[in-house]
N, C-alpha and C positions, 0 to 999 in steps of 0.2 A: 504494500500500500504506500503510495507516494504522499508525503506530507508537504503541503504547500502553505506558505505564509498567508495570513489573512490580509485583506485589503486594508492598507493603513488608514484610509479615509473612514472606512466602516469601523475600524478599531477605535478611532478617536470619537466617533459619534456614540459608539457603545459605551465607552469610558465616561463620557459626559452624561449619558442617560443614567448609568448606574450611580454616578456621583450625585446627580440631582435627586434620584429616588432615595438614596441613603440619607441625604441631608433633610429630606422631608420627614424622615422617621423621627428626627430629633433625639435628644439625649434620653436615655432610659434612667429614670430616677432610682436611686438605691432605696431598699425597703427602710421604713422608719425605725425598725428594730436593729438595723445593722450597726449603727454607732454604739448603742448601749452594749450590744453583744461583744463588739471588738474591745471596748473599754473594760468590760467585765473579764474578758479573756486576758488582757494585759495585766489587770489588777491581780487576777488569780496566779498568773505567772510570776509576778513580782512578790506575791505573798509566800511563795515556796521558800523553804529553808535553803541555804546555800548548797547543802550536800545533795539536794534533789534536783538541782539545776545541772546543766551541761558542764563538763569539766572546764571549759573555757570561761565560764561565768563564776567559777569558784574564786575565792580570794587568793591572791598570789602566794601568800604564806601557806595556805592549805594545799595548793598545787605542789609547791616545793616539798612540803612535808610528806605528801602522798608519794611523790616520785622517790624521795629518799627512802621511805619505808618500803616501797616496792623493790627498790634496788637491794636493800639490806635483806629482805625476805628472799629474793632471788639468789643472792650470794650465799645466804644461810642454807637454802635447799641444796644448792650445788655442793657446798662444803659438807653438808650432812650426808649426801649421797656418796661423796668420795671417802668420807670417814667410814661409813657403813660398808662400802665396798672393800676397803683395805682391812677392815676388822673381820670380815668373813673369811675364815680359814676352814678348809675341810679337815674335820677331825677323823679319827679312826672309825667312829660310828657312821659317819657320812660316806665312808668308803666301803660300806657293806656291799655284798653281792647284789642285793635287791636294788639298791640305788644305782649301782653300776649297770645292771641289766636294763633298768628303765631309761637311764641316760643313753645307753647304747641303742636301744630301740628308737628313742626320739631322734638320735643323731642319724640313724639309718633312714628314718622316715624323711627328715629334712634333706638328706643327701639325695634320696630318690626324687623328691619334689624338685630340687634344684636341677637335677639331670633332665627331668621331664620339661622343665621350663626352658632350659638351654637348648634341648632338642627342638622344642616348638619354636623358639626364637630363630633358630637356624633355618627352619623351613618356611618362615613367613616371608612374603614378598611385600614390596612397598604398598600396593593397594590394600593388603590386609592390615598392615601397620597403620595406614591412614584411617581405615575403617574402625579399628580398635581405638585409636586416639579420638576419633569423632564420637564414638560411643561413650568413652570415658568422660569427655567434655559434656555431652548431652546429659548423661546421668548426674554429673556434678551440678549442672545447671538445674536439673529437675529437683535435686535435693535442696538446693538453695531456694528455689521457688516454692517448694512444699513447706520449707521452714518459714519463709516469709508469710505464706498463707496461714499457717498455723498460728503464728504470732499475731497476725492481723485479726484472726477470728477468736483467739483465746483471750487476748488482753482486752480489758474493758476500754471502750472508746469514750473519749471526752466529748461531750456534746455541748454546744453553746447554750442550749436551752437550760441545762443544768447549772450554768455559771451565773445566770441572772438571779438577782435577789428577789 
């Protein structure tokens, strides 16, 4: 199908006609209840305690204290994990035959799983890799979308009618 440009004279007449008709409509007035609802929403937002506001609206001292506390907690967890890891020593009881057999079975299972994955990866062609990547991205997006829908439906919605006195 061949696309041809419109007649410039016709376009100008059409533009003027649409402009004239739209100007005849006039301004649409806002509802009378809009201003009180907006002011009530602003007042309700300002009435919230600082810790219920967004992080950017927190006092600077609280932001700094939070970041320092989070950093200390992070370092503490990492240090605790390293201490616990170094403190774990296999004792003679842990070296019993039952534990060794279970560990050997688990090791052979993961070894077989790794070999199967390696064999599968060697057999895949580029279209299959692209299809798998697309499937993973689609599934990830689906999970994010479902999570957003659940949050939207599960959390109570703030209605402007409830904010009026």
